[in-house]
N, C-alpha and C positions, 0 to 999 in steps of 0.2 A: 457857553453851550446853550442852545435854545431850549426852552422848556417844552417837555413832551406831555401830551394829554392822554390819559387813560380813561375810557368810559367803561363803567361797570354797571351791568343791569341790576337795578334794585326794584324794578317794576313787579317782579315776582312777589314782592311783599304785599302787593295789593290783591293777591289771590288767597285761597283757603290755606295755602302753605306758609302763612306768615311766620309762625313760631316753630315750624318743624320742616324737615326735608329741605327742599330748595330754599325756602325762606331763611331757615337757620344758617344754611351754608352761605347764602348771599350776604346776610347781615353781619355774620361773624367775620367773613373774609373782608368785607368793606371796612369795618371798624378797625381791624388790625392793620390793613393797608393805610388807612387814614392816619393812624397813630404813627406808623413807621415813616410816612412821608412828611410829617410835620418838620422834620429836620433835613429834608431833601428838596431843595428848591428847583431841581432839574425835572421833577415829575409833578404833574397836576392830576389829581383824582377827581373825576366827575361822576356822580351817580345819576343814572337814568331813572327818574322817578315815575314817569308816565308818558304814554303816547296817546293823547286824546284823539278821537276821530276827527274833531274840528279844533283847529288851533295848533300852535307850535308844540314841539316836544318839551316836556318839563325836565329840566336838568338842574342839578344842585351840587355845589362844592362843599356845602355844610352836611357832610355825611351823617353825623349823629342825628341832626334835626330831621333830615330826610327820612331816615329809618324810623324815627319816632312817629313822624306824621303818617307814614304808610302803615305802620303797625297799629296805630289807633284808628285807622280808616274804618268807617262803619260798613260801607258796602264793599263786598268782596267779588272779584272777578273769578270766572272759571279758568282752569288751565288752558282750555281751548281758546277762549277770548284773549287771554294774555299772550299765548304763543302766536296767534294770528296777527296781533298788533305788531309784535316784533318782526315777524316774517315780512309784513307789508311796509312797515314804516321805520325800521331801524336806520335806513340810509339817511333819513331826514335828521335824526338825532345825531348821528356821526358827523354830518356836515355842519350842523349848528354848533356842535362842540369843538369843531376843528380837531377831531380826534386823531391821534397817531396809532391808537390801538383800542379795540373794543373787546371786552371779556363777557361772554355769555355763559350763564350758569347751568344751562341745560341744552342738549343738542336739538330738542324738538322745537326750539324757538329760533332757529337760525334763519336768516333772511332768504327770500326767494331769489333776489338779485344781488349782484356784487355791491359791496359797500366800499367807501373811499379809503379804507385803512385795513390793515391785517386784523384777523379775528383770532382770539383764543377761546376755545370752547371746553367747558368741563363736561365730561361724560361720566355719569353715575352708573349706568348700565344700558344695555341695548334692549329696546322694546321690540320683540318679534313674537310670532305665534308658536315658535318652536319650544317644546317643553324643556325643562332643565335637564332631563335625562337624555335628550336627543341633540342638544345644541352643538356639541363639540364637532367642529369640522363641517357643520351643515349650513345650508342657506335656508332662509325662510321667506315668506311672502313680504315681510317688512324690510328685508336686507337692502334692497335697492334704494328705497326712500331714506333709510337710516344712513347709508353711505353718502347719498347726495347731500344730506344735511350736514355731515361732518367733514367731508373731504375738502371743502373750500377753506377750512381753518389753517392758519399758519402753524399753530401748535394745538395739541389736544392734551388736556389734563384728564387722566384716568384716575379714579379714586381708589383703585386697587390693581394688583397685578392680574387678577382674574378679568377685570374689565378691559385692561390693556390686551390681554390674550384674545378676548372676544373681538375687539376692534381689528386685530390682525387676522385672526382665523376666519371670522365670519364676514367681515367687510373688506378684506384685502387692503387695509390701510397700512402704510409703511410704518414700521416700528420707530424709525428715526424722527417721526413727527409727534410721538407720544411721550409724555412725561408722567410717571406715576407719582402722584402726590396724595398720600393717605389723608383721610379726614381726621382732624384732631379732636380733642375734648377740652373742656374748660375745667381744670383741676379744682377750682373753687366751687364748682357746681356739681361735678360728678366725681365721686370718690369710692374706692372699694372698702374703705374703712367704715365700720358700723357707726351710725349716727344715733343721737339720743332719741329722736322722734321716730325711728324705724318701727318699733313695735306698734305705736299708735297708727302709723300709716298702714301697716300690714293688716291690723285689725279692722281699720276703716274699709279696706278693700276686700275683706274676708279672705285673706291669703295666708296659707301656711308658709313659713319661712323657707322650707325646703321643697315646696311642691308647686312651683309656678315658673313660667317662662316669660321673660320680659322682651317685648318687641318694641323697639324705639322708632319705628317707621310706620308707614302706611302704604298701601299699594298705589295710591294716587299721589304720593309724596306730599 
């Protein structure tokens, strides 16, 4: 059986979302895929590290080293710059890697033109101007562009059933193209069990144990 090549976008790690949001999703997914594929010779995982304005796309099969280098990078790109590079230049990277599949970690970075292999796109949520109280069954100014960005994907990963419902109801995307894959956690890092240093951490943050809300994201991911 010929070896198949999967390209996974890691260039998001060069943005301000290195350690949260899209960056955490991309790096965790890449590391777990990399580990799983060590015993699978039929699949080859290639990380897309960068799409420079001048020069060839930067690709790497050493996923841990690629993630470390991008995480330690001093200069950070904006989400706008990162997304535009993917929109304009992803085709070059796919061609260079001779990819059989490309996985993009966010729908706003989908290419303007067709690429030479199927796409899988992860959709975290839909960005439109409709308020949360009004969205159900409604269209908004952003719906057409959102649909255009996502509709070309062979498969769409929705991180929740609510996101899948938005894709179907608001963008008229077929349910049979959508797979719901919930975000996971790292049990060794996140635990509901009390830890010895919890009181010190709460005191440092001036928090009462029963009087705060923890938000683990940010509006710009």
